[in-house]
PDB file of N, CA, C and O in Angstrom:
ATOM      1  N   MET A   1       0.711  14.197  22.345  1.00  0.00           N
ATOM      2  CA  MET A   1       1.745  13.239  22.054  1.00  0.00           C
ATOM      3  C   MET A   1       1.913  12.736  20.561  1.00  0.00           C
ATOM      4  O   MET A   1       1.156  11.912  20.048  1.00  0.00           O
ATOM      5  N   LEU A   2       3.010  13.337  19.910  1.00  0.00           N
ATOM      6  CA  LEU A   2       3.195  12.605  18.809  1.00  0.00           C
ATOM      7  C   LEU A   2       3.851  10.893  18.501  1.00  0.00           C
ATOM      8  O   LEU A   2       4.895  10.565  19.065  1.00  0.00           O
ATOM      9  N   ARG A   3       3.392  10.276  17.918  1.00  0.00           N
ATOM     10  CA  ARG A   3       3.965   9.442  17.448  1.00  0.00           C
ATOM     11  C   ARG A   3       5.455   9.427  16.796  1.00  0.00           C
ATOM     12  O   ARG A   3       5.846  10.325  16.050  1.00  0.00           O
ATOM     13  N   LYS A   4       6.442   8.012  17.261  1.00  0.00           N
ATOM     14  CA  LYS A   4       7.359   8.085  16.435  1.00  0.00           C
ATOM     15  C   LYS A   4       7.301   7.819  15.057  1.00  0.00           C
ATOM     16  O   LYS A   4       6.642   6.782  14.984  1.00  0.00           O
ATOM     17  N   LYS A   5       7.619   8.171  13.915  1.00  0.00           N
ATOM     18  CA  LYS A   5       7.360   7.861  12.593  1.00  0.00           C
ATOM     19  C   LYS A   5       8.771   7.089  12.273  1.00  0.00           C
ATOM     20  O   LYS A   5       9.964   7.390  12.324  1.00  0.00           O
ATOM     21  N   THR A   6       8.046   6.001  11.936  1.00  0.00           N
ATOM     22  CA  THR A   6       8.863   4.651  10.968  1.00  0.00           C
ATOM     23  C   THR A   6       9.066   4.827   9.757  1.00  0.00           C
ATOM     24  O   THR A   6       8.899   5.939   9.256  1.00  0.00           O
ATOM     25  N   MET A   7       9.564   3.507   8.867  1.00  0.00           N
ATOM     26  CA  MET A   7      10.038   3.694   7.914  1.00  0.00           C
ATOM     27  C   MET A   7       8.989   2.457   7.171  1.00  0.00           C
ATOM     28  O   MET A   7       9.425   1.307   7.125  1.00  0.00           O
ATOM     29  N   LYS A   8       7.955   2.690   6.748  1.00  0.00           N
ATOM     30  CA  LYS A   8       6.989   1.722   5.723  1.00  0.00           C
ATOM     31  C   LYS A   8       6.773   1.865   4.496  1.00  0.00           C
ATOM     32  O   LYS A   8       6.849   2.951   3.923  1.00  0.00           O
ATOM     33  N   LEU A   9       6.424   0.589   3.853  1.00  0.00           N
ATOM     34  CA  LEU A   9       5.801   0.187   2.834  1.00  0.00           C
ATOM     35  C   LEU A   9       4.868   0.992   2.041  1.00  0.00           C
ATOM     36  O   LEU A   9       3.806   0.466   2.376  1.00  0.00           O
ATOM     37  N   VAL A  10       4.563   1.898   1.230  1.00  0.00           N
ATOM     38  CA  VAL A  10       3.266   2.266   0.858  1.00  0.00           C
ATOM     39  C   VAL A  10       3.476   2.326  -0.863  1.00  0.00           C
ATOM     40  O   VAL A  10       4.322   2.831  -1.600  1.00  0.00           O
ATOM     41  N   ILE A  11       2.190   1.500  -1.074  1.00  0.00           N
ATOM     42  CA  ILE A  11       2.147   1.145  -2.610  1.00  0.00           C
ATOM     43  C   ILE A  11       1.326   2.286  -3.147  1.00  0.00           C
ATOM     44  O   ILE A  11       0.822   3.062  -2.335  1.00  0.00           O
ATOM     45  N   THR A  12       1.205   2.404  -4.008  1.00  0.00           N
ATOM     46  CA  THR A  12       0.236   3.575  -4.843  1.00  0.00           C
ATOM     47  C   THR A  12      -0.083   3.074  -6.550  1.00  0.00           C
ATOM     48  O   THR A  12       0.575   2.692  -7.518  1.00  0.00           O
ATOM     49  N   PHE A  13      -1.452   3.338  -6.218  1.00  0.00           N
ATOM     50  CA  PHE A  13      -2.109   2.704  -7.359  1.00  0.00           C
ATOM     51  C   PHE A  13      -2.897   3.583  -8.360  1.00  0.00           C
ATOM     52  O   PHE A  13      -3.393   4.635  -7.957  1.00  0.00           O
ATOM     53  N   HIS A  14      -3.025   3.215  -9.577  1.00  0.00           N
ATOM     54  CA  HIS A  14      -3.668   4.145 -10.693  1.00  0.00           C
ATOM     55  C   HIS A  14      -5.375   4.745 -10.304  1.00  0.00           C
ATOM     56  O   HIS A  14      -5.865   5.801 -10.704  1.00  0.00           O
ATOM     57  N   THR A  15      -5.826   4.033  -9.698  1.00  0.00           N
ATOM     58  CA  THR A  15      -7.331   3.905  -9.463  1.00  0.00           C
ATOM     59  C   THR A  15      -7.797   4.053  -7.947  1.00  0.00           C
ATOM     60  O   THR A  15      -7.130   3.350  -7.187  1.00  0.00           O
ATOM     61  N   THR A  16      -8.797   4.813  -7.336  1.00  0.00           N
ATOM     62  CA  THR A  16      -9.367   4.112  -6.194  1.00  0.00           C
ATOM     63  C   THR A  16      -9.659   2.919  -6.324  1.00  0.00           C
ATOM     64  O   THR A  16      -9.119   2.211  -5.474  1.00  0.00           O
ATOM     65  N   ALA A  17     -10.527   2.201  -7.303  1.00  0.00           N
ATOM     66  CA  ALA A  17     -10.642   0.726  -7.312  1.00  0.00           C
ATOM     67  C   ALA A  17      -9.804   0.049  -6.936  1.00  0.00           C
ATOM     68  O   ALA A  17     -10.048  -0.775  -6.054  1.00  0.00           O
ATOM     69  N   ASP A  18      -8.526   0.175  -7.489  1.00  0.00           N
ATOM     70  CA  ASP A  18      -7.221  -0.593  -6.838  1.00  0.00           C
ATOM     71  C   ASP A  18      -6.821  -0.883  -5.903  1.00  0.00           C
ATOM     72  O   ASP A  18      -6.378  -1.979  -5.559  1.00  0.00           O
ATOM     73  N   ALA A  19      -6.953   0.452  -5.111  1.00  0.00           N
ATOM     74  CA  ALA A  19      -6.337   0.517  -4.012  1.00  0.00           C
ATOM     75  C   ALA A  19      -7.523  -0.012  -3.039  1.00  0.00           C
ATOM     76  O   ALA A  19      -7.075  -0.576  -2.041  1.00  0.00           O
ATOM     77  N   MET A  20      -8.643   0.034  -3.097  1.00  0.00           N
ATOM     78  CA  MET A  20      -9.650  -0.817  -2.216  1.00  0.00           C
ATOM     79  C   MET A  20      -9.667  -2.106  -2.344  1.00  0.00           C
ATOM     80  O   MET A  20      -9.883  -2.810  -1.358  1.00  0.00           O
ATOM     81  N   ALA A  21      -9.433  -2.669  -3.637  1.00  0.00           N
ATOM     82  CA  ALA A  21      -8.684  -4.018  -4.284  1.00  0.00           C
ATOM     83  C   ALA A  21      -8.114  -4.699  -3.551  1.00  0.00           C
ATOM     84  O   ALA A  21      -8.537  -5.740  -3.048  1.00  0.00           O
ATOM     85  N   MET A  22      -6.782  -4.055  -3.350  1.00  0.00           N
ATOM     86  CA  MET A  22      -5.782  -4.141  -2.506  1.00  0.00           C
ATOM     87  C   MET A  22      -5.933  -4.467  -0.896  1.00  0.00           C
ATOM     88  O   MET A  22      -5.538  -5.489  -0.336  1.00  0.00           O
ATOM     89  N   GLU A  23      -6.708  -3.162  -0.198  1.00  0.00           N
ATOM     90  CA  GLU A  23      -7.622  -3.751   0.991  1.00  0.00           C
ATOM     91  C   GLU A  23      -8.018  -5.003   1.443  1.00  0.00           C
ATOM     92  O   GLU A  23      -7.696  -5.674   2.423  1.00  0.00           O
ATOM     93  N   GLU A  24      -8.852  -5.186   0.442  1.00  0.00           N
ATOM     94  CA  GLU A  24      -9.972  -6.381   0.387  1.00  0.00           C
ATOM     95  C   GLU A  24      -9.000  -7.871   0.275  1.00  0.00           C
ATOM     96  O   GLU A  24      -9.178  -8.804   1.058  1.00  0.00           O
ATOM     97  N   LEU A  25      -8.081  -7.896  -0.704  1.00  0.00           N
ATOM     98  CA  LEU A  25      -6.942  -8.623  -0.587  1.00  0.00           C
ATOM     99  C   LEU A  25      -6.540  -9.101   0.357  1.00  0.00           C
ATOM    100  O   LEU A  25      -6.799 -10.207   0.832  1.00  0.00           O
ATOM    101  N   CYS A  26      -5.494  -7.870   0.918  1.00  0.00           N
ATOM    102  CA  CYS A  26      -5.032  -8.538   2.005  1.00  0.00           C
ATOM    103  C   CYS A  26      -6.065  -8.775   3.370  1.00  0.00           C
ATOM    104  O   CYS A  26      -5.609  -9.289   4.391  1.00  0.00           O
ATOM    105  N   LYS A  27      -7.061  -8.475   3.302  1.00  0.00           N
ATOM    106  CA  LYS A  27      -7.907  -8.577   4.400  1.00  0.00           C
ATOM    107  C   LYS A  27      -8.264 -10.050   4.128  1.00  0.00           C
ATOM    108  O   LYS A  27      -8.203 -10.736   5.148  1.00  0.00           O
ATOM    109  N   LYS A  28      -8.629 -10.725   2.987  1.00  0.00           N
ATOM    110  CA  LYS A  28      -8.822 -11.868   2.726  1.00  0.00           C
ATOM    111  C   LYS A  28      -7.697 -12.859   2.967  1.00  0.00           C
ATOM    112  O   LYS A  28      -8.055 -13.981   3.323  1.00  0.00           O
ATOM    113  N   ARG A  29      -6.171 -12.595   2.809  1.00  0.00           N
ATOM    114  CA  ARG A  29      -5.289 -13.154   3.252  1.00  0.00           C
ATOM    115  C   ARG A  29      -4.520 -13.195   4.294  1.00  0.00           C
ATOM    116  O   ARG A  29      -3.551 -13.898   4.582  1.00  0.00           O
ATOM    117  N   GLY A  30      -5.217 -12.131   4.968  1.00  0.00           N
ATOM    118  CA  GLY A  30      -4.288 -12.098   6.795  1.00  0.00           C
ATOM    119  C   GLY A  30      -3.128 -11.076   6.579  1.00  0.00           C
ATOM    120  O   GLY A  30      -2.428 -10.812   7.557  1.00  0.00           O
ATOM    121  N   ILE A  31      -2.897 -10.550   5.524  1.00  0.00           N
ATOM    122  CA  ILE A  31      -1.678  -9.904   5.094  1.00  0.00           C
ATOM    123  C   ILE A  31      -2.093  -8.309   6.497  1.00  0.00           C
ATOM    124  O   ILE A  31      -3.294  -8.089   6.655  1.00  0.00           O
ATOM    125  N   GLY A  32      -1.301  -7.600   7.152  1.00  0.00           N
ATOM    126  CA  GLY A  32      -1.073  -6.741   7.791  1.00  0.00           C
ATOM    127  C   GLY A  32      -1.214  -5.023   7.186  1.00  0.00           C
ATOM    128  O   GLY A  32      -0.847  -4.532   8.253  1.00  0.00           O
ATOM    129  N   GLY A  33      -1.333  -4.434   6.760  1.00  0.00           N
ATOM    130  CA  GLY A  33      -1.627  -2.994   6.395  1.00  0.00           C
ATOM    131  C   GLY A  33      -2.760  -2.287   6.138  1.00  0.00           C
ATOM    132  O   GLY A  33      -3.688  -3.013   6.496  1.00  0.00           O
ATOM    133  N   ARG A  34      -3.177  -1.286   5.722  1.00  0.00           N
ATOM    134  CA  ARG A  34      -4.266  -0.266   5.882  1.00  0.00           C
ATOM    135  C   ARG A  34      -4.358   0.459   4.834  1.00  0.00           C
ATOM    136  O   ARG A  34      -3.268   0.814   4.384  1.00  0.00           O
ATOM    137  N   LEU A  35      -5.200   0.783   4.322  1.00  0.00           N
ATOM    138  CA  LEU A  35      -5.428   2.607   3.366  1.00  0.00           C
ATOM    139  C   LEU A  35      -4.997   3.696   4.005  1.00  0.00           C
ATOM    140  O   LEU A  35      -5.206   4.053   5.164  1.00  0.00           O
ATOM    141  N   ILE A  36      -4.315   4.243   3.065  1.00  0.00           N
ATOM    142  CA  ILE A  36      -3.951   5.977   4.105  1.00  0.00           C
ATOM    143  C   ILE A  36      -3.705   6.614   2.638  1.00  0.00           C
ATOM    144  O   ILE A  36      -3.316   6.117   1.581  1.00  0.00           O
ATOM    145  N   PRO A  37      -4.128   8.041   3.047  1.00  0.00           N
ATOM    146  CA  PRO A  37      -4.272   9.280   1.960  1.00  0.00           C
ATOM    147  C   PRO A  37      -2.471   8.941   1.746  1.00  0.00           C
ATOM    148  O   PRO A  37      -1.708   8.557   2.633  1.00  0.00           O
ATOM    149  N   VAL A  38      -2.026   9.306  -0.136  1.00  0.00           N
ATOM    150  CA  VAL A  38      -1.026   9.052  -0.227  1.00  0.00           C
ATOM    151  C   VAL A  38      -0.107  10.280   0.470  1.00  0.00           C
ATOM    152  O   VAL A  38      -0.619  11.326   0.869  1.00  0.00           O
ATOM    153  N   PRO A  39       1.017  10.050   0.533  1.00  0.00           N
ATOM    154  CA  PRO A  39       1.810  11.171   1.372  1.00  0.00           C
ATOM    155  C   PRO A  39       2.453  12.167   0.333  1.00  0.00           C
ATOM    156  O   PRO A  39       3.212  11.898  -0.597  1.00  0.00           O
ATOM    157  N   ARG A  40       1.888  13.545   0.782  1.00  0.00           N
ATOM    158  CA  ARG A  40       2.684  14.591   0.213  1.00  0.00           C
ATOM    159  C   ARG A  40       3.767  14.112  -0.924  1.00  0.00           C
ATOM    160  O   ARG A  40       3.485  14.113  -2.122  1.00  0.00           O
ATOM    161  N   SER A  41       4.987  13.721  -0.428  1.00  0.00           N
ATOM    162  CA  SER A  41       5.987  13.389  -0.627  1.00  0.00           C
ATOM    163  C   SER A  41       5.758  12.493  -2.149  1.00  0.00           C
ATOM    164  O   SER A  41       6.499  12.666  -3.116  1.00  0.00           O
ATOM    165  N   ILE A  42       4.831  11.718  -2.142  1.00  0.00           N
ATOM    166  CA  ILE A  42       4.254  11.033  -3.215  1.00  0.00           C
ATOM    167  C   ILE A  42       3.772  11.554  -4.353  1.00  0.00           C
ATOM    168  O   ILE A  42       3.136  12.517  -3.924  1.00  0.00           O
ATOM    169  N   SER A  43       3.636  11.558  -5.695  1.00  0.00           N
ATOM    170  CA  SER A  43       2.882  11.854  -6.604  1.00  0.00           C
ATOM    171  C   SER A  43       2.118  10.464  -7.119  1.00  0.00           C
ATOM    172  O   SER A  43       2.694   9.483  -7.589  1.00  0.00           O
ATOM    173  N   ALA A  44       0.463  10.638  -6.887  1.00  0.00           N
ATOM    174  CA  ALA A  44      -0.107   9.405  -7.246  1.00  0.00           C
ATOM    175  C   ALA A  44      -1.046   9.642  -7.671  1.00  0.00           C
ATOM    176  O   ALA A  44      -1.645  10.641  -7.271  1.00  0.00           O
ATOM    177  N   GLY A  45      -1.849   8.421  -9.162  1.00  0.00           N
ATOM    178  CA  GLY A  45      -2.975   8.669  -9.602  1.00  0.00           C
ATOM    179  C   GLY A  45      -3.880   8.960  -8.823  1.00  0.00           C
ATOM    180  O   GLY A  45      -4.534   9.977  -9.050  1.00  0.00           O
ATOM    181  N   CYS A  46      -4.121   8.292  -7.886  1.00  0.00           N
ATOM    182  CA  CYS A  46      -5.119   8.627  -6.977  1.00  0.00           C
ATOM    183  C   CYS A  46      -4.828   8.818  -5.428  1.00  0.00           C
ATOM    184  O   CYS A  46      -3.790   8.482  -4.856  1.00  0.00           O
ATOM    185  N   GLY A  47      -5.780   9.334  -4.939  1.00  0.00           N
ATOM    186  CA  GLY A  47      -5.396   9.757  -3.374  1.00  0.00           C
ATOM    187  C   GLY A  47      -5.160   8.718  -2.718  1.00  0.00           C
ATOM    188  O   GLY A  47      -4.791   9.149  -1.626  1.00  0.00           O
ATOM    189  N   LEU A  48      -5.128   7.184  -2.671  1.00  0.00           N
ATOM    190  CA  LEU A  48      -5.457   6.290  -1.855  1.00  0.00           C
ATOM    191  C   LEU A  48      -4.202   5.569  -1.776  1.00  0.00           C
ATOM    192  O   LEU A  48      -3.737   5.753  -2.901  1.00  0.00           O
ATOM    193  N   ALA A  49      -3.450   4.929  -1.197  1.00  0.00           N
ATOM    194  CA  ALA A  49      -1.996   4.076  -0.658  1.00  0.00           C
ATOM    195  C   ALA A  49      -2.444   2.933   0.045  1.00  0.00           C
ATOM    196  O   ALA A  49      -3.645   2.974   0.311  1.00  0.00           O
ATOM    197  N   PHE A  50      -2.041   2.264   0.297  1.00  0.00           N
ATOM    198  CA  PHE A  50      -1.638   0.971   0.846  1.00  0.00           C
ATOM    199  C   PHE A  50      -0.201   1.249   1.697  1.00  0.00           C
ATOM    200  O   PHE A  50       0.833   1.687   1.191  1.00  0.00           O
ATOM    201  N   CYS A  51      -0.368   0.937   2.911  1.00  0.00           N
ATOM    202  CA  CYS A  51       0.856   1.077   3.874  1.00  0.00           C
ATOM    203  C   CYS A  51       0.836  -0.329   4.432  1.00  0.00           C
ATOM    204  O   CYS A  51      -0.192  -0.922   4.758  1.00  0.00           O
ATOM    205  N   ALA A  52       1.879  -0.736   4.500  1.00  0.00           N
ATOM    206  CA  ALA A  52       2.508  -2.179   5.001  1.00  0.00           C
ATOM    207  C   ALA A  52       3.844  -1.841   5.717  1.00  0.00           C
ATOM    208  O   ALA A  52       4.496  -0.816   5.521  1.00  0.00           O
ATOM    209  N   GLU A  53       4.108  -2.680   6.433  1.00  0.00           N
ATOM    210  CA  GLU A  53       5.698  -3.186   7.011  1.00  0.00           C
ATOM    211  C   GLU A  53       6.727  -3.519   5.790  1.00  0.00           C
ATOM    212  O   GLU A  53       6.339  -4.409   5.034  1.00  0.00           O
ATOM    213  N   GLU A  54       7.684  -3.065   5.567  1.00  0.00           N
ATOM    214  CA  GLU A  54       8.562  -2.771   4.693  1.00  0.00           C
ATOM    215  C   GLU A  54       8.981  -4.591   4.236  1.00  0.00           C
ATOM    216  O   GLU A  54       9.452  -5.073   3.206  1.00  0.00           O
ATOM    217  N   SER A  55       8.578  -5.165   5.448  1.00  0.00           N
ATOM    218  CA  SER A  55       9.041  -7.091   4.814  1.00  0.00           C
ATOM    219  C   SER A  55       7.770  -7.735   4.838  1.00  0.00           C
ATOM    220  O   SER A  55       7.557  -8.877   5.245  1.00  0.00           O
ATOM    221  N   ALA A  56       7.091  -7.078   4.461  1.00  0.00           N
ATOM    222  CA  ALA A  56       5.478  -7.716   3.724  1.00  0.00           C
ATOM    223  C   ALA A  56       5.757  -7.497   2.320  1.00  0.00           C
ATOM    224  O   ALA A  56       4.830  -7.617   1.519  1.00  0.00           O
ATOM    225  N   LEU A  57       6.976  -7.175   1.902  1.00  0.00           N
ATOM    226  CA  LEU A  57       6.934  -6.388   0.036  1.00  0.00           C
ATOM    227  C   LEU A  57       6.562  -7.637  -0.525  1.00  0.00           C
ATOM    228  O   LEU A  57       5.417  -7.678  -0.973  1.00  0.00           O
ATOM    229  N   SER A  58       7.597  -9.190  -0.654  1.00  0.00           N
ATOM    230  CA  SER A  58       7.234 -10.262  -1.287  1.00  0.00           C
ATOM    231  C   SER A  58       6.009 -10.634  -1.174  1.00  0.00           C
ATOM    232  O   SER A  58       5.405 -10.842  -2.226  1.00  0.00           O
ATOM    233  N   GLU A  59       5.292 -10.826   0.117  1.00  0.00           N
ATOM    234  CA  GLU A  59       4.218 -11.387   0.279  1.00  0.00           C
ATOM    235  C   GLU A  59       3.050 -10.631  -0.509  1.00  0.00           C
ATOM    236  O   GLU A  59       2.058 -11.109  -1.060  1.00  0.00           O
ATOM    237  N   LEU A  60       3.405  -9.513  -0.411  1.00  0.00           N
ATOM    238  CA  LEU A  60       2.022  -8.189  -0.885  1.00  0.00           C
ATOM    239  C   LEU A  60       2.249  -8.214  -3.202  1.00  0.00           C
ATOM    240  O   LEU A  60       1.494  -8.009  -4.153  1.00  0.00           O
ATOM    241  N   GLU A  61       3.649  -8.571  -3.027  1.00  0.00           N
ATOM    242  CA  GLU A  61       3.799  -8.228  -4.603  1.00  0.00           C
ATOM    243  C   GLU A  61       3.459  -9.813  -5.257  1.00  0.00           C
ATOM    244  O   GLU A  61       3.607  -9.793  -6.479  1.00  0.00           O
ATOM    245  N   THR A  62       3.081 -11.037  -4.781  1.00  0.00           N
ATOM    246  CA  THR A  62       2.727 -12.205  -4.511  1.00  0.00           C
ATOM    247  C   THR A  62       1.271 -12.605  -4.828  1.00  0.00           C
ATOM    248  O   THR A  62       0.945 -13.424  -5.687  1.00  0.00           O
ATOM    249  N   ALA A  63       0.448 -11.926  -4.027  1.00  0.00           N
ATOM    250  CA  ALA A  63      -0.502 -11.546  -4.005  1.00  0.00           C
ATOM    251  C   ALA A  63      -1.398 -10.764  -5.293  1.00  0.00           C
ATOM    252  O   ALA A  63      -2.314 -11.214  -5.982  1.00  0.00           O
ATOM    253  N   MET A  64      -0.749  -9.442  -5.305  1.00  0.00           N
ATOM    254  CA  MET A  64      -1.121  -8.492  -6.266  1.00  0.00           C
ATOM    255  C   MET A  64      -1.205  -9.528  -7.647  1.00  0.00           C
ATOM    256  O   MET A  64      -2.271  -9.613  -8.257  1.00  0.00           O
ATOM    257  N   SER A  65       0.321 -10.504  -8.197  1.00  0.00           N
ATOM    258  CA  SER A  65       0.359 -10.480  -9.430  1.00  0.00           C
ATOM    259  C   SER A  65      -0.734 -12.113  -9.393  1.00  0.00           C
ATOM    260  O   SER A  65      -1.502 -12.389 -10.315  1.00  0.00           O
ATOM    261  N   GLU A  66      -0.563 -12.944  -8.216  1.00  0.00           N
ATOM    262  CA  GLU A  66      -1.903 -13.562  -8.678  1.00  0.00           C
ATOM    263  C   GLU A  66      -3.293 -13.418  -9.154  1.00  0.00           C
ATOM    264  O   GLU A  66      -3.909 -14.174  -9.905  1.00  0.00           O
ATOM    265  N   ILE A  67      -3.881 -11.775  -8.314  1.00  0.00           N
ATOM    266  CA  ILE A  67      -5.311 -11.646  -8.742  1.00  0.00           C
ATOM    267  C   ILE A  67      -4.799 -10.484 -10.202  1.00  0.00           C
ATOM    268  O   ILE A  67      -5.660  -9.676 -10.552  1.00  0.00           O
ATOM    269  N   GLY A  68      -3.567 -10.475 -10.885  1.00  0.00           N
ATOM    270  CA  GLY A  68      -3.393  -9.383 -11.598  1.00  0.00           C
ATOM    271  C   GLY A  68      -3.727  -7.870 -11.347  1.00  0.00           C
ATOM    272  O   GLY A  68      -3.866  -7.058 -12.262  1.00  0.00           O
ATOM    273  N   LEU A  69      -3.848  -7.553  -9.905  1.00  0.00           N
ATOM    274  CA  LEU A  69      -3.366  -6.079  -9.665  1.00  0.00           C
ATOM    275  C   LEU A  69      -2.695  -5.322  -9.834  1.00  0.00           C
ATOM    276  O   LEU A  69      -1.597  -5.487  -9.302  1.00  0.00           O
ATOM    277  N   ASP A  70      -2.836  -4.422 -10.409  1.00  0.00           N
ATOM    278  CA  ASP A  70      -1.614  -3.221 -10.931  1.00  0.00           C
ATOM    279  C   ASP A  70      -1.796  -2.226  -9.810  1.00  0.00           C
ATOM    280  O   ASP A  70      -2.803  -1.830  -9.223  1.00  0.00           O
ATOM    281  N   ARG A  71      -0.154  -1.867  -9.660  1.00  0.00           N
ATOM    282  CA  ARG A  71       0.288  -0.776  -8.670  1.00  0.00           C
ATOM    283  C   ARG A  71       0.949   0.214  -9.708  1.00  0.00           C
ATOM    284  O   ARG A  71       1.354  -0.095 -10.829  1.00  0.00           O
ATOM    285  N   GLU A  72       0.986   1.695  -9.014  1.00  0.00           N
ATOM    286  CA  GLU A  72       1.355   2.836  -9.917  1.00  0.00           C
ATOM    287  C   GLU A  72       2.923   2.593  -9.120  1.00  0.00           C
ATOM    288  O   GLU A  72       3.830   2.445  -9.940  1.00  0.00           O
ATOM    289  N   GLY A  73       3.315   2.539  -7.806  1.00  0.00           N
ATOM    290  CA  GLY A  73       4.645   2.434  -7.507  1.00  0.00           C
ATOM    291  C   GLY A  73       4.671   2.108  -6.142  1.00  0.00           C
ATOM    292  O   GLY A  73       3.796   2.216  -5.282  1.00  0.00           O
ATOM    293  N   VAL A  74       5.896   1.664  -6.086  1.00  0.00           N
ATOM    294  CA  VAL A  74       6.050   1.058  -4.424  1.00  0.00           C
ATOM    295  C   VAL A  74       7.346   2.209  -3.897  1.00  0.00           C
ATOM    296  O   VAL A  74       8.265   2.648  -4.589  1.00  0.00           O
ATOM    297  N   HIS A  75       7.092   2.446  -2.694  1.00  0.00           N
ATOM    298  CA  HIS A  75       7.815   3.362  -2.091  1.00  0.00           C
ATOM    299  C   HIS A  75       7.890   3.080  -0.485  1.00  0.00           C
ATOM    300  O   HIS A  75       7.156   2.592   0.375  1.00  0.00           O
ATOM    301  N   HIS A  76       9.051   3.599  -0.556  1.00  0.00           N
ATOM    302  CA  HIS A  76       9.490   3.344   1.186  1.00  0.00           C
ATOM    303  C   HIS A  76       9.257   4.488   1.661  1.00  0.00           C
ATOM    304  O   HIS A  76       9.500   5.403   0.874  1.00  0.00           O
ATOM    305  N   CYS A  77       8.703   4.913   3.112  1.00  0.00           N
ATOM    306  CA  CYS A  77       8.563   6.553   3.060  1.00  0.00           C
ATOM    307  C   CYS A  77       8.674   6.441   5.168  1.00  0.00           C
ATOM    308  O   CYS A  77       8.623   5.376   5.784  1.00  0.00           O
ATOM    309  N   LEU A  78       8.785   7.475   5.650  1.00  0.00           N
ATOM    310  CA  LEU A  78       8.487   7.788   7.176  1.00  0.00           C
ATOM    311  C   LEU A  78       7.307   8.105   7.273  1.00  0.00           C
ATOM    312  O   LEU A  78       6.960   9.082   6.609  1.00  0.00           O
ATOM    313  N   ILE A  79       6.424   7.507   8.001  1.00  0.00           N
ATOM    314  CA  ILE A  79       5.176   7.472   8.445  1.00  0.00           C
ATOM    315  C   ILE A  79       5.019   7.193   9.510  1.00  0.00           C
ATOM    316  O   ILE A  79       3.880   7.145   9.975  1.00  0.00           O
TER     317      ILE A  79
END
């Protein structure tokens, strides 16, 4: 049985290290989300992206800004 796709926020990074730093940052702060392979519809510098609920965008951007974590892009995708 296939699960229904829903709109998600997908944040891409220039490096795998940045993607992994994002995952750790979110775990420490209790922000939901997970690392995923970059969807085919998106071109990104590394093969990993962080996927979260769209409603978390402001919280994620604040957290990234506080530690100086750069993102490559922010996308809204059916996942």
